[in-house]
Structure formats: structure tokens, C-alpha cells
KEMARTOR-796835 format. One line per 4 residues: number of its first residue (from 1); for each residue x, y, z of N, C-alpha, C, O. Coordinates in nm, 2 decimals, padded with zeros to 4 digits, always signed. Example, Ala and Ser with C-alpha at 12.3 -4.5 7.8 and 13.67 -1.06 7.14 Angstrom:
2
1	+01.32 -00.57 +00.78 +01.23 -00.45 +00.78 +01.32 -00.33 +00.78 +01.42 -00.33 +00.85; +01.28 -00.22 +00.71 +01.37 -00.11 +00.71 +01.29 +00.00 +00.79 +01.34 +00.11 +00.80
This chain:
229
1	+02.65 +25.71 +15.41 +02.69 +25.78 +15.28 +02.83 +25.75 +15.25 +02.86 +25.72 +15.13; +02.92 +25.75 +15.35 +03.06 +25.73 +15.32 +03.09 +25.59 +15.27 +03.16 +25.56 +15.17; +03.02 +25.49 +15.33 +03.03 +25.35 +15.29 +02.98 +25.33 +15.15 +03.04 +25.26 +15.07; +02.87 +25.40 +15.12 +02.81 +25.40 +14.98 +02.92 +25.45 +14.88 +02.94 +25.39 +14.78
5	+02.98 +25.57 +14.91 +03.08 +25.63 +14.82 +03.20 +25.54 +14.80 +03.26 +25.53 +14.69; +03.24 +25.47 +14.91 +03.36 +25.39 +14.91 +03.33 +25.27 +14.82 +03.42 +25.22 +14.74; +03.21 +25.21 +14.83 +03.18 +25.09 +14.75 +03.15 +25.12 +14.60 +03.18 +25.05 +14.51; +03.09 +25.24 +14.58 +03.05 +25.28 +14.45 +03.11 +25.41 +14.41 +03.04 +25.51 +14.40
9	+03.24 +25.42 +14.39 +03.31 +25.55 +14.36 +03.26 +25.60 +14.22 +03.26 +25.53 +14.13; +03.24 +25.73 +14.22 +03.20 +25.80 +14.09 +03.33 +25.87 +14.04 +03.43 +25.88 +14.11; +03.32 +25.92 +13.92 +03.43 +25.98 +13.86 +03.38 +26.10 +13.77 +03.27 +26.10 +13.73; +03.47 +26.19 +13.74 +03.44 +26.30 +13.65 +03.40 +26.24 +13.51 +03.32 +26.30 +13.43
13	+03.47 +26.13 +13.48 +03.44 +26.07 +13.35 +03.29 +26.03 +13.33 +03.24 +26.05 +13.22; +03.23 +25.99 +13.44 +03.09 +25.95 +13.43 +03.00 +26.07 +13.41 +02.90 +26.07 +13.34; +03.04 +26.19 +13.48 +02.96 +26.31 +13.46 +02.97 +26.36 +13.31 +02.87 +26.40 +13.26; +03.08 +26.35 +13.25 +03.10 +26.38 +13.12 +03.03 +26.29 +13.02 +02.97 +26.33 +12.92
17	+03.03 +26.16 +13.06 +02.96 +26.06 +12.98 +02.81 +26.09 +12.98 +02.74 +26.08 +12.87; +02.75 +26.13 +13.09 +02.61 +26.15 +13.10 +02.57 +26.28 +13.03 +02.47 +26.29 +12.97; +02.67 +26.38 +13.03 +02.64 +26.50 +12.95 +02.63 +26.47 +12.80 +02.55 +26.52 +12.73; +02.72 +26.38 +12.75 +02.72 +26.35 +12.61 +02.59 +26.27 +12.58 +02.53 +26.30 +12.48
21	+02.55 +26.18 +12.67 +02.43 +26.11 +12.65 +02.31 +26.20 +12.64 +02.22 +26.19 +12.56; +02.30 +26.30 +12.74 +02.19 +26.39 +12.74 +02.19 +26.47 +12.61 +02.08 +26.50 +12.55; +02.30 +26.51 +12.56 +02.31 +26.59 +12.43 +02.26 +26.51 +12.32 +02.18 +26.55 +12.24; +02.31 +26.38 +12.31 +02.27 +26.29 +12.19 +02.12 +26.26 +12.20 +02.06 +26.26 +12.09
25	+02.07 +26.24 +12.31 +01.92 +26.21 +12.32 +01.84 +26.33 +12.29 +01.73 +26.32 +12.22; +01.88 +26.45 +12.33 +01.81 +26.57 +12.29 +01.82 +26.60 +12.14 +01.72 +26.65 +12.08; +01.93 +26.57 +12.09 +01.95 +26.58 +11.94 +01.85 +26.50 +11.87 +01.80 +26.53 +11.76; +01.82 +26.38 +11.92 +01.73 +26.28 +11.86 +01.59 +26.31 +11.89 +01.50 +26.31 +11.80
29	+01.55 +26.33 +12.02 +01.42 +26.34 +12.06 +01.37 +26.48 +12.10 +01.25 +26.50 +12.12; +01.46 +26.57 +12.10 +01.42 +26.71 +12.14 +01.44 +26.73 +12.29 +01.48 +26.64 +12.36; +01.41 +26.85 +12.33 +01.42 +26.88 +12.47 +01.28 +26.91 +12.53 +01.22 +27.02 +12.51; +01.22 +26.81 +12.59 +01.08 +26.82 +12.64 +01.07 +26.94 +12.74 +01.16 +26.97 +12.82
33	+00.96 +27.01 +12.73 +00.94 +27.13 +12.81 +00.84 +27.09 +12.93 +00.75 +27.01 +12.91; +00.87 +27.15 +13.04 +00.78 +27.12 +13.15 +00.65 +27.19 +13.13 +00.64 +27.30 +13.07; +00.54 +27.13 +13.17 +00.41 +27.19 +13.15 +00.38 +27.28 +13.27 +00.47 +27.32 +13.34; +00.25 +27.30 +13.30 +00.21 +27.38 +13.41 +00.24 +27.30 +13.54 +00.26 +27.18 +13.54
37	+00.25 +27.37 +13.65 +00.28 +27.31 +13.78 +00.18 +27.20 +13.81 +00.06 +27.22 +13.79; +00.23 +27.08 +13.84 +00.14 +26.97 +13.88 +00.09 +26.98 +14.02 +00.13 +27.07 +14.09; +00.01 +26.88 +14.05 -00.04 +26.87 +14.19 +00.03 +26.76 +14.25 +00.03 +26.65 +14.20; +00.11 +26.78 +14.36 +00.19 +26.67 +14.42 +00.11 +26.55 +14.47 +00.16 +26.44 +14.46
41	-00.01 +26.57 +14.52 -00.09 +26.46 +14.56 -00.14 +26.38 +14.44 -00.14 +26.25 +14.45; -00.18 +26.44 +14.33 -00.22 +26.37 +14.21 -00.10 +26.29 +14.16 -00.11 +26.17 +14.12; +00.02 +26.35 +14.16 +00.14 +26.28 +14.11 +00.17 +26.16 +14.20 +00.21 +26.06 +14.15; +00.15 +26.18 +14.33 +00.18 +26.07 +14.42 +00.09 +25.95 +14.39 +00.14 +25.84 +14.38
45	-00.04 +25.97 +14.37 -00.14 +25.86 +14.35 -00.11 +25.80 +14.21 -00.11 +25.68 +14.19; -00.08 +25.89 +14.11 -00.05 +25.84 +13.98 +00.07 +25.75 +13.98 +00.08 +25.65 +13.91; +00.17 +25.79 +14.05 +00.30 +25.71 +14.05 +00.28 +25.58 +14.12 +00.34 +25.48 +14.08; +00.20 +25.58 +14.23 +00.17 +25.45 +14.30 +00.10 +25.36 +14.20 +00.13 +25.24 +14.19
49	+00.01 +25.41 +14.12 -00.06 +25.33 +14.02 +00.03 +25.28 +13.91 +00.00 +25.18 +13.84; +00.14 +25.36 +13.88 +00.22 +25.33 +13.77 +00.32 +25.21 +13.79 +00.38 +25.16 +13.70; +00.33 +25.17 +13.92 +00.43 +25.06 +13.95 +00.39 +24.93 +13.87 +00.28 +24.88 +13.88; +00.50 +24.88 +13.80 +00.49 +24.75 +13.73 +00.38 +24.75 +13.62 +00.31 +24.65 +13.60
53	+00.35 +24.87 +13.56 +00.26 +24.87 +13.45 +00.29 +24.98 +13.35 +00.39 +25.06 +13.38; +00.22 +24.99 +13.24 +00.25 +25.09 +13.14 +00.17 +25.22 +13.17 +00.08 +25.22 +13.24; +00.22 +25.32 +13.11 +00.15 +25.45 +13.13 +00.01 +25.45 +13.09 -00.08 +25.51 +13.16; -00.03 +25.38 +12.98 -00.16 +25.38 +12.94 -00.25 +25.31 +13.04 -00.36 +25.36 +13.07
57	-00.21 +25.20 +13.10 -00.28 +25.14 +13.21 -00.29 +25.22 +13.33 -00.40 +25.23 +13.39; -00.19 +25.29 +13.37 -00.19 +25.39 +13.48 -00.29 +25.50 +13.46 -00.37 +25.53 +13.54; -00.29 +25.56 +13.34 -00.38 +25.67 +13.31 -00.52 +25.62 +13.31 -00.61 +25.69 +13.36; -00.55 +25.50 +13.26 -00.68 +25.45 +13.26 -00.73 +25.43 +13.40 -00.85 +25.46 +13.43
61	-00.65 +25.37 +13.48 -00.68 +25.34 +13.62 -00.71 +25.47 +13.70 -00.80 +25.48 +13.77; -00.62 +25.57 +13.67 -00.64 +25.70 +13.75 -00.77 +25.77 +13.71 -00.84 +25.82 +13.79; -00.80 +25.77 +13.58 -00.92 +25.83 +13.53 -01.05 +25.76 +13.59 -01.14 +25.83 +13.63; -01.04 +25.63 +13.59 -01.15 +25.55 +13.65 -01.17 +25.58 +13.80 -01.28 +25.59 +13.85
65	-01.05 +25.59 +13.87 -01.05 +25.61 +14.01 -01.11 +25.75 +14.05 -01.19 +25.76 +14.14; -01.07 +25.85 +13.97 -01.12 +25.99 +14.00 -01.26 +26.01 +13.96 -01.34 +26.09 +14.02; -01.30 +25.93 +13.86 -01.44 +25.94 +13.82 -01.53 +25.88 +13.92 -01.64 +25.94 +13.95; -01.49 +25.78 +13.99 -01.57 +25.71 +14.09 -01.55 +25.78 +14.22 -01.65 +25.79 +14.30
69	-01.43 +25.84 +14.25 -01.41 +25.91 +14.38 -01.35 +26.05 +14.35 -01.23 +26.07 +14.35; -01.44 +26.14 +14.31 -01.40 +26.28 +14.27 -01.33 +26.36 +14.38 -01.25 +26.44 +14.36; -01.36 +26.32 +14.51 -01.29 +26.39 +14.62 -01.20 +26.29 +14.69 -01.23 +26.17 +14.70; -01.08 +26.34 +14.74 -00.99 +26.25 +14.81 -01.06 +26.19 +14.93 -01.03 +26.08 +14.97
73	-01.14 +26.27 +14.99 -01.21 +26.22 +15.11 -01.30 +26.09 +15.08 -01.31 +26.00 +15.16; -01.36 +26.09 +14.96 -01.44 +25.98 +14.92 -01.35 +25.85 +14.90 -01.39 +25.74 +14.94; -01.23 +25.88 +14.85 -01.14 +25.76 +14.83 -01.09 +25.71 +14.96 -01.07 +25.59 +14.98; -01.06 +25.80 +15.05 -01.01 +25.76 +15.18 -01.11 +25.67 +15.26 -01.08 +25.57 +15.33
77	-01.24 +25.70 +15.24 -01.35 +25.63 +15.31 -01.40 +25.51 +15.23 -01.49 +25.44 +15.28; -01.35 +25.49 +15.11 -01.41 +25.39 +15.02 -01.37 +25.25 +15.07 -01.27 +25.23 +15.14; -01.45 +25.15 +15.03 -01.42 +25.01 +15.06 -01.32 +24.96 +14.96 -01.31 +25.01 +14.85; -01.24 +24.86 +15.01 -01.13 +24.81 +14.93 -01.18 +24.76 +14.79 -01.12 +24.78 +14.69
81	-01.30 +24.69 +14.79 -01.35 +24.63 +14.67 -01.38 +24.74 +14.56 -01.36 +24.72 +14.44; -01.43 +24.85 +14.61 -01.46 +24.96 +14.51 -01.34 +25.02 +14.45 -01.33 +25.05 +14.33; -01.23 +25.03 +14.53 -01.11 +25.08 +14.48 -01.04 +24.98 +14.38 -01.00 +25.02 +14.28; -01.05 +24.85 +14.42 -00.99 +24.75 +14.34 -01.05 +24.75 +14.20 -00.98 +24.74 +14.10
85	-01.18 +24.76 +14.19 -01.25 +24.75 +14.06 -01.21 +24.88 +13.98 -01.21 +24.87 +13.86; -01.19 +24.99 +14.05 -01.16 +25.11 +13.97 -01.02 +25.11 +13.91 -01.00 +25.16 +13.80; -00.92 +25.05 +13.99 -00.78 +25.06 +13.94 -00.74 +24.93 +13.88 -00.62 +24.91 +13.86; -00.83 +24.84 +13.84 -00.80 +24.71 +13.79 -00.70 +24.72 +13.67 -00.62 +24.63 +13.66
89	-00.72 +24.82 +13.58 -00.63 +24.82 +13.46 -00.48 +24.83 +13.50 -00.39 +24.79 +13.42; -00.45 +24.89 +13.62 -00.31 +24.91 +13.66 -00.25 +24.78 +13.72 -00.13 +24.78 +13.73; -00.33 +24.68 +13.75 -00.28 +24.56 +13.81 -00.23 +24.58 +13.96 -00.23 +24.70 +14.01; -00.20 +24.47 +14.03 -00.15 +24.48 +14.17 -00.25 +24.56 +14.25 -00.21 +24.64 +14.33
93	-00.38 +24.53 +14.23 -00.48 +24.62 +14.29 -00.48 +24.62 +14.44 -00.50 +24.73 +14.50; -00.47 +24.50 +14.51 -00.47 +24.50 +14.65 -00.35 +24.58 +14.71 -00.37 +24.66 +14.81; -00.24 +24.56 +14.66 -00.12 +24.64 +14.71 -00.13 +24.79 +14.69 -00.11 +24.86 +14.78; -00.18 +24.82 +14.57 -00.18 +24.97 +14.53 -00.30 +25.04 +14.61 -00.28 +25.15 +14.65
97	-00.41 +24.97 +14.62 -00.52 +25.03 +14.70 -00.48 +25.05 +14.84 -00.52 +25.15 +14.90; -00.41 +24.95 +14.90 -00.37 +24.97 +15.04 -00.27 +25.09 +15.05 -00.28 +25.16 +15.15; -00.17 +25.10 +14.96 -00.08 +25.20 +14.97 -00.14 +25.34 +14.95 -00.11 +25.43 +15.02; -00.24 +25.35 +14.86 -00.31 +25.48 +14.83 -00.38 +25.52 +14.96 -00.37 +25.64 +15.00
101	-00.46 +25.43 +15.02 -00.53 +25.47 +15.14 -00.44 +25.50 +15.26 -00.47 +25.59 +15.34; -00.33 +25.42 +15.27 -00.23 +25.45 +15.38 -00.17 +25.59 +15.36 -00.15 +25.66 +15.46; -00.14 +25.63 +15.23 -00.09 +25.76 +15.21 -00.19 +25.87 +15.24 -00.15 +25.97 +15.30; -00.31 +25.85 +15.21 -00.41 +25.95 +15.24 -00.43 +25.96 +15.39 -00.45 +26.07 +15.44
105	-00.43 +25.85 +15.46 -00.45 +25.85 +15.61 -00.33 +25.93 +15.67 -00.35 +26.01 +15.76; -00.21 +25.90 +15.62 -00.09 +25.97 +15.67 -00.10 +26.12 +15.65 -00.06 +26.20 +15.74; -00.14 +26.16 +15.53 -00.15 +26.30 +15.50 -00.25 +26.37 +15.59 -00.23 +26.48 +15.65; -00.37 +26.31 +15.61 -00.48 +26.36 +15.69 -00.43 +26.38 +15.83 -00.46 +26.48 +15.90
109	-00.36 +26.27 +15.88 -00.32 +26.28 +16.02 -00.21 +26.39 +16.04 -00.21 +26.45 +16.15; -00.13 +26.40 +15.94 -00.02 +26.50 +15.96 -00.07 +26.64 +15.94 -00.02 +26.73 +16.01; -00.16 +26.67 +15.84 -00.19 +26.80 +15.80 -00.33 +26.84 +15.84 -00.37 +26.96 +15.85; -00.42 +26.74 +15.87 -00.56 +26.78 +15.90 -00.64 +26.80 +15.78 -00.76 +26.83 +15.79
113	-00.58 +26.78 +15.66 -00.65 +26.80 +15.53 -00.58 +26.71 +15.43 -00.47 +26.67 +15.45; -00.65 +26.68 +15.32 -00.59 +26.59 +15.22 -00.52 +26.68 +15.11 -00.58 +26.70 +15.00; -00.40 +26.72 +15.14 -00.33 +26.81 +15.05 -00.18 +26.79 +15.08 -00.14 +26.77 +15.19; -00.10 +26.80 +14.97 +00.05 +26.79 +14.99 +00.11 +26.93 +14.96 +00.23 +26.94 +14.93
117	+00.03 +27.03 +14.97 +00.08 +27.17 +14.94 +00.19 +27.21 +15.04 +00.27 +27.29 +15.00; +00.19 +27.15 +15.16 +00.29 +27.19 +15.26 +00.43 +27.15 +15.21 +00.53 +27.21 +15.25; +00.44 +27.06 +15.11 +00.57 +27.02 +15.06 +00.64 +27.14 +14.99 +00.77 +27.14 +14.98; +00.57 +27.23 +14.93 +00.62 +27.34 +14.85 +00.71 +27.43 +14.94 +00.80 +27.50 +14.88
121	+00.70 +27.43 +15.07 +00.78 +27.51 +15.15 +00.90 +27.44 +15.20 +00.98 +27.50 +15.27; +00.92 +27.31 +15.16 +01.03 +27.23 +15.21 +01.14 +27.22 +15.11 +01.12 +27.24 +14.99; +01.26 +27.19 +15.15 +01.37 +27.16 +15.06 +01.35 +27.01 +15.01 +01.28 +26.94 +15.08; +01.42 +26.98 +14.90 +01.40 +26.85 +14.84 +01.44 +26.73 +14.93 +01.37 +26.63 +14.93
125	+01.55 +26.75 +15.00 +01.60 +26.64 +15.09 +01.50 +26.62 +15.20 +01.47 +26.51 +15.24; +01.44 +26.73 +15.26 +01.34 +26.71 +15.36 +01.21 +26.65 +15.31 +01.15 +26.56 +15.38; +01.17 +26.68 +15.19 +01.06 +26.62 +15.13 +01.08 +26.47 +15.11 +00.99 +26.39 +15.14; +01.20 +26.43 +15.07 +01.23 +26.29 +15.05 +01.22 +26.22 +15.19 +01.16 +26.11 +15.19
129	+01.27 +26.28 +15.29 +01.27 +26.21 +15.42 +01.12 +26.20 +15.47 +01.08 +26.10 +15.53; +01.04 +26.31 +15.45 +00.90 +26.31 +15.50 +00.82 +26.21 +15.42 +00.75 +26.13 +15.48; +00.83 +26.20 +15.29 +00.74 +26.11 +15.21 +00.78 +25.97 +15.23 +00.69 +25.88 +15.22; +00.91 +25.94 +15.27 +00.95 +25.80 +15.29 +00.88 +25.75 +15.42 +00.90 +25.63 +15.45
133	+00.82 +25.83 +15.50 +00.75 +25.78 +15.62 +00.62 +25.71 +15.58 +00.57 +25.63 +15.66; +00.57 +25.73 +15.45 +00.45 +25.66 +15.41 +00.49 +25.52 +15.37 +00.57 +25.50 +15.28; +00.42 +25.42 +15.42 +00.45 +25.28 +15.39 +00.42 +25.25 +15.25 +00.31 +25.29 +15.20; +00.51 +25.19 +15.18 +00.49 +25.16 +15.03 +00.54 +25.26 +14.94 +00.54 +25.24 +14.82
137	+00.59 +25.38 +14.99 +00.64 +25.48 +14.91 +00.80 +25.48 +14.91 +00.86 +25.49 +15.01; +00.85 +25.45 +14.79 +01.00 +25.44 +14.78 +01.06 +25.55 +14.70 +00.99 +25.65 +14.67; +01.19 +25.54 +14.67 +01.26 +25.65 +14.61 +01.21 +25.70 +14.48 +01.20 +25.82 +14.45; +01.16 +25.60 +14.39 +01.11 +25.64 +14.26 +00.99 +25.73 +14.27 +00.97 +25.83 +14.21
141	+00.90 +25.69 +14.36 +00.77 +25.76 +14.39 +00.81 +25.90 +14.44 +00.75 +26.00 +14.39; +00.90 +25.91 +14.53 +00.94 +26.04 +14.59 +01.00 +26.13 +14.48 +00.96 +26.25 +14.47; +01.09 +26.08 +14.39 +01.15 +26.16 +14.29 +01.05 +26.20 +14.18 +01.06 +26.30 +14.12; +00.95 +26.12 +14.16 +00.84 +26.16 +14.06 +00.76 +26.27 +14.12 +00.73 +26.37 +14.05
145	+00.73 +26.27 +14.25 +00.66 +26.38 +14.31 +00.74 +26.51 +14.30 +00.69 +26.62 +14.27; +00.87 +26.50 +14.33 +00.96 +26.61 +14.32 +00.97 +26.67 +14.17 +00.96 +26.79 +14.15; +00.99 +26.58 +14.08 +01.01 +26.62 +13.94 +00.88 +26.67 +13.87 +00.88 +26.78 +13.81; +00.77 +26.59 +13.88 +00.65 +26.62 +13.81 +00.55 +26.70 +13.90 +00.48 +26.79 +13.84
149	+00.54 +26.67 +14.02 +00.44 +26.74 +14.11 +00.49 +26.87 +14.17 +00.41 +26.96 +14.20; +00.62 +26.89 +14.18 +00.68 +27.01 +14.24 +00.78 +27.08 +14.15 +00.83 +27.18 +14.20; +00.80 +27.03 +14.03 +00.89 +27.10 +13.94 +01.03 +27.12 +13.99 +01.09 +27.22 +13.96; +01.08 +27.02 +14.07 +01.21 +27.03 +14.13 +01.31 +26.95 +14.04 +01.27 +26.88 +13.95
153	+01.44 +26.97 +14.07 +01.54 +26.89 +14.00 +01.55 +26.76 +14.08 +01.59 +26.75 +14.19; +01.50 +26.65 +14.01 +01.51 +26.51 +14.07 +01.51 +26.42 +13.95 +01.48 +26.46 +13.84; +01.55 +26.29 +13.98 +01.57 +26.20 +13.87 +01.52 +26.06 +13.91 +01.59 +25.98 +13.96; +01.39 +26.04 +13.87 +01.33 +25.90 +13.90 +01.40 +25.80 +13.81 +01.42 +25.82 +13.69
157	+01.44 +25.69 +13.87 +01.50 +25.58 +13.80 +01.40 +25.46 +13.78 +01.37 +25.39 +13.88; +01.34 +25.45 +13.66 +01.25 +25.34 +13.64 +01.32 +25.22 +13.58 +01.45 +25.22 +13.57; +01.25 +25.12 +13.54 +01.31 +25.00 +13.48 +01.39 +25.03 +13.35 +01.50 +24.97 +13.33; +01.34 +25.12 +13.27 +01.41 +25.15 +13.14 +01.54 +25.22 +13.17 +01.65 +25.18 +13.12
161	+01.54 +25.31 +13.26 +01.66 +25.39 +13.29 +01.77 +25.30 +13.36 +01.89 +25.31 +13.34; +01.72 +25.21 +13.45 +01.81 +25.12 +13.52 +01.88 +25.03 +13.42 +02.00 +25.01 +13.43; +01.80 +24.98 +13.33 +01.85 +24.88 +13.23 +01.95 +24.96 +13.14 +02.06 +24.91 +13.11; +01.92 +25.07 +13.09 +02.01 +25.15 +13.00 +02.13 +25.19 +13.07 +02.24 +25.18 +13.02
165	+02.12 +25.24 +13.20 +02.23 +25.28 +13.27 +02.34 +25.17 +13.29 +02.46 +25.20 +13.29; +02.29 +25.05 +13.32 +02.38 +24.94 +13.34 +02.45 +24.89 +13.20 +02.56 +24.85 +13.20; +02.37 +24.90 +13.10 +02.42 +24.86 +12.97 +02.53 +24.96 +12.91 +02.63 +24.93 +12.86; +02.49 +25.09 +12.93 +02.57 +25.20 +12.88 +02.69 +25.23 +12.97 +02.80 +25.27 +12.93
169	+02.67 +25.20 +13.10 +02.78 +25.21 +13.19 +02.78 +25.33 +13.29 +02.88 +25.37 +13.35; +02.66 +25.40 +13.30 +02.66 +25.51 +13.40 +02.60 +25.47 +13.53 +02.59 +25.55 +13.62; +02.55 +25.34 +13.54 +02.50 +25.29 +13.67 +02.57 +25.15 +13.69 +02.57 +25.07 +13.60; +02.63 +25.13 +13.80 +02.70 +25.00 +13.83 +02.61 +24.88 +13.81 +02.49 +24.89 +13.85
173	+02.66 +24.78 +13.76 +02.58 +24.66 +13.73 +02.51 +24.60 +13.85 +02.39 +24.55 +13.84; +02.58 +24.60 +13.96 +02.52 +24.54 +14.08 +02.43 +24.63 +14.17 +02.39 +24.60 +14.27; +02.41 +24.75 +14.12 +02.34 +24.85 +14.20 +02.19 +24.83 +14.17 +02.14 +24.83 +14.06; +02.11 +24.82 +14.28 +01.96 +24.81 +14.27 +01.90 +24.94 +14.24 +01.96 +25.05 +14.25
177	+01.77 +24.93 +14.21 +01.69 +25.05 +14.17 +01.69 +25.16 +14.28 +01.70 +25.28 +14.26; +01.67 +25.12 +14.41 +01.65 +25.21 +14.52 +01.78 +25.29 +14.53 +01.78 +25.42 +14.54; +01.90 +25.23 +14.54 +02.03 +25.30 +14.56 +02.07 +25.37 +14.43 +02.14 +25.47 +14.44; +02.01 +25.34 +14.32 +02.05 +25.41 +14.19 +02.00 +25.55 +14.20 +02.06 +25.64 +14.13
181	+01.90 +25.58 +14.27 +01.85 +25.72 +14.29 +01.96 +25.81 +14.35 +01.99 +25.92 +14.31; +02.02 +25.75 +14.46 +02.13 +25.82 +14.53 +02.25 +25.83 +14.44 +02.32 +25.94 +14.44; +02.28 +25.73 +14.36 +02.39 +25.73 +14.27 +02.38 +25.83 +14.17 +02.48 +25.90 +14.13; +02.26 +25.85 +14.11 +02.24 +25.94 +14.00 +02.24 +26.09 +14.03 +02.27 +26.18 +13.95
185	+02.21 +26.12 +14.16 +02.19 +26.26 +14.20 +02.30 +26.35 +14.16 +02.27 +26.46 +14.10; +02.43 +26.32 +14.19 +02.53 +26.41 +14.15 +02.58 +26.40 +14.00 +02.66 +26.48 +13.96; +02.53 +26.31 +13.93 +02.57 +26.28 +13.79 +02.49 +26.35 +13.69 +02.54 +26.39 +13.58; +02.36 +26.37 +13.72 +02.27 +26.43 +13.62 +02.31 +26.58 +13.59 +02.33 +26.66 +13.69
189	+02.34 +26.61 +13.46 +02.38 +26.75 +13.43 +02.27 +26.85 +13.48 +02.15 +26.83 +13.48; +02.32 +26.97 +13.54 +02.23 +27.07 +13.59 +02.13 +27.11 +13.49 +02.16 +27.15 +13.38; +02.00 +27.11 +13.53 +01.89 +27.16 +13.44 +01.85 +27.05 +13.34 +01.76 +27.08 +13.26; +01.90 +26.93 +13.35 +01.87 +26.83 +13.25 +01.79 +26.71 +13.30 +01.76 +26.62 +13.23
193	+01.75 +26.72 +13.43 +01.69 +26.60 +13.49 +01.55 +26.57 +13.42 +01.52 +26.45 +13.40; +01.48 +26.67 +13.38 +01.35 +26.65 +13.32 +01.36 +26.59 +13.18 +01.30 +26.48 +13.15; +01.44 +26.65 +13.10 +01.46 +26.60 +12.96 +01.53 +26.47 +12.96 +01.50 +26.38 +12.88; +01.63 +26.45 +13.04 +01.71 +26.33 +13.04 +01.62 +26.21 +13.08 +01.63 +26.10 +13.03
197	+01.54 +26.23 +13.19 +01.45 +26.13 +13.24 +01.36 +26.08 +13.12 +01.35 +25.96 +13.10; +01.29 +26.18 +13.06 +01.19 +26.14 +12.96 +01.25 +26.09 +12.83 +01.20 +25.99 +12.78; +01.37 +26.14 +12.79 +01.43 +26.09 +12.67 +01.49 +25.95 +12.69 +01.49 +25.87 +12.60; +01.54 +25.92 +12.81 +01.59 +25.79 +12.83 +01.48 +25.68 +12.83 +01.50 +25.57 +12.78
201	+01.37 +25.72 +12.88 +01.25 +25.63 +12.88 +01.21 +25.61 +12.73 +01.18 +25.50 +12.69; +01.20 +25.72 +12.66 +01.17 +25.70 +12.51 +01.27 +25.61 +12.44 +01.23 +25.53 +12.36; +01.40 +25.63 +12.47 +01.50 +25.55 +12.41 +01.49 +25.40 +12.45 +01.51 +25.31 +12.37; +01.45 +25.38 +12.58 +01.44 +25.24 +12.63 +01.32 +25.17 +12.57 +01.32 +25.05 +12.55
205	+01.21 +25.25 +12.54 +01.09 +25.19 +12.48 +01.11 +25.15 +12.33 +01.05 +25.06 +12.28; +01.19 +25.23 +12.26 +01.20 +25.22 +12.12 +01.33 +25.15 +12.07 +01.33 +25.09 +11.96; +01.44 +25.17 +12.14 +01.57 +25.12 +12.09 +01.63 +25.02 +12.19 +01.65 +24.90 +12.16; +01.66 +25.06 +12.31 +01.73 +24.98 +12.41 +01.63 +24.90 +12.49 +01.62 +24.92 +12.61
209	+01.56 +24.81 +12.42 +01.46 +24.73 +12.48 +01.52 +24.62 +12.57 +01.63 +24.59 +12.55; +01.43 +24.57 +12.66 +01.48 +24.46 +12.74 +01.52 +24.34 +12.66 +01.62 +24.28 +12.69; +01.44 +24.31 +12.56 +01.47 +24.19 +12.47 +01.49 +24.25 +12.33 +01.42 +24.34 +12.29; +01.58 +24.19 +12.26 +01.61 +24.23 +12.13 +01.63 +24.38 +12.11 +01.57 +24.44 +12.03
213	+01.73 +24.44 +12.18 +01.76 +24.58 +12.17 +01.81 +24.61 +12.03 +01.87 +24.53 +11.96; +01.77 +24.73 +11.98 +01.82 +24.77 +11.84 +01.96 +24.82 +11.84 +01.98 +24.94 +11.81; +02.05 +24.74 +11.87 +02.19 +24.78 +11.88 +02.25 +24.84 +11.75 +02.33 +24.93 +11.75; +02.20 +24.79 +11.64 +02.25 +24.84 +11.51 +02.21 +24.98 +11.48 +02.28 +25.06 +11.41
217	+02.10 +25.03 +11.54 +02.05 +25.16 +11.52 +02.07 +25.25 +11.64 +02.00 +25.35 +11.65; +02.16 +25.21 +11.73 +02.17 +25.28 +11.86 +02.25 +25.41 +11.84 +02.37 +25.40 +11.80; +02.20 +25.52 +11.89 +02.27 +25.64 +11.88 +02.37 +25.66 +12.00 +02.45 +25.75 +12.00; +02.37 +25.56 +12.09 +02.46 +25.56 +12.21 +02.57 +25.45 +12.19 +02.63 +25.42 +12.29
221	+02.58 +25.40 +12.07 +02.67 +25.28 +12.05 +02.81 +25.31 +12.10 +02.88 +25.22 +12.16; +02.86 +25.43 +12.08 +03.00 +25.46 +12.12 +03.02 +25.47 +12.27 +03.13 +25.46 +12.32; +02.91 +25.50 +12.34 +02.91 +25.51 +12.49 +02.88 +25.37 +12.55 +02.91 +25.35 +12.67; +02.84 +25.27 +12.48 +02.78 +25.15 +12.53 +02.88 +25.05 +12.57 +02.98 +25.03 +12.50
225	+02.86 +24.97 +12.67 +02.94 +24.86 +12.72 +02.87 +24.73 +12.70 +02.93 +24.62 +12.74; +02.75 +24.73 +12.65 +02.67 +24.61 +12.64 +02.73 +24.51 +12.53 +02.74 +24.55 +12.42; +02.76 +24.39 +12.57 +02.84 +24.30 +12.48 +02.77 +24.27 +12.35 +02.84 +24.27 +12.25; +02.64 +24.24 +12.34 +02.58 +24.20 +12.22 +02.59 +24.31 +12.10 +02.57 +24.28 +11.99
229	+02.62 +24.43 +12.14 +02.62 +24.54 +12.04 +02.73 +24.51 +11.93 +02.74 +24.59 +11.84
């Protein structure tokens, strides 16, 4: 941790910058409200399916998967080909089907049943350590389980947020996605992780796109360091 802090020093300026960004985004897009408590295992599987694809493809794949395998036990015992055909809309079927079944095996071996309810009794740091034991589960997946499945304060960094963070200047340019989760943890304003996460994604999809970003219409122009603006 000390080496990380030495190489990537943070400042009060960055915390204030992120507060301003959160305020401007809520002014534009509103303050999303959390829904009912999610199921951490459902969130885990959905997040695995979401890797390198759009939400629509993820949702379609998840619906098809649960329709074919209504019980987690059915999914655990299923043949790879059956899972592959179910999650085809999400892409990367071999990798994702392997990760899903490995996750289910790990849960069953640890708990004797297919449930992540035991996480509710743990602190967030312990949850992160425990879930990272599952092969193929990285920081983004863990933070999604914390934020959406357990209603905790966590901040998943997806491709939109990583791109915006580097352009606007609240994530170092050379920092990768995995380390960005550790970087963002002390910077996100208290109580704003849910709205900031969703609003940054909305902003990345509509304005700060990977190609041809709408710099002329950007509400974060004064905060931005991106040269083309």
C-alpha cells in the first residue's frame, strides 16, 4: 500500500474536484435512488456476464440463462455447451461459462449451499478478500457485488469511468483498471458512490465517448484536461 501511495500520491484538490463533478452530474442527470436490496449471487453472475459487452446483451444472456437453469444447482451441473448457447448474446461464452461454474463450485464448497448470504455479515474489505479467491473474479466484479448486491459503499470502475477519469484528471493516465479501484476508494464523496458511478456511465455513453467525444457540449469542460476539447 505504501509503495502504491508513493507512486500515485493523491491530494485534497482531487477530492474537491470529484465533489464538483458529482454535483454537476447530479444537476444534469439527477440523483439515482437505490432500489430494493439485490441478491449478491445474482449480481455476481450478472457482472461476470457483463464483461466486455453492453447491458442489453448482459440482460438478455442472464434472462436466457435463468430460463434454462432456474436453480443454481441446475447451472452448476450443466454441460458447457448448454451454458454457452444460453449466454451467447453476452459473448466470450467459454470464458464466462467457466468462471460462472467455478464461482458456483467455490461457493458450494465453502458454504455447503449456493448462496452468498454469508457476505452480509462481513465487512467490505473482508468481502473483497474472500471473493477474490474465485478464479476470474476481479476488482470490478467485487465492487459491483458490494454496490448493487449488498447496498454497500463501493465504486466499480468500468471502461467508461476509467476513460473519463483519465481525460478529466481524477485517475492517473498510467493507472490500470484494477488499481483504479484502490485509487478511487478515498476520493469518492461520502454517500455518492451509487449516483456518481451511474451518472459517470451515462455521461460516458452520451457525451464523453471513446471516439468523437462531445467536447463542445461537455458539462465538465472546466474540469477537463483532455487536449481535443
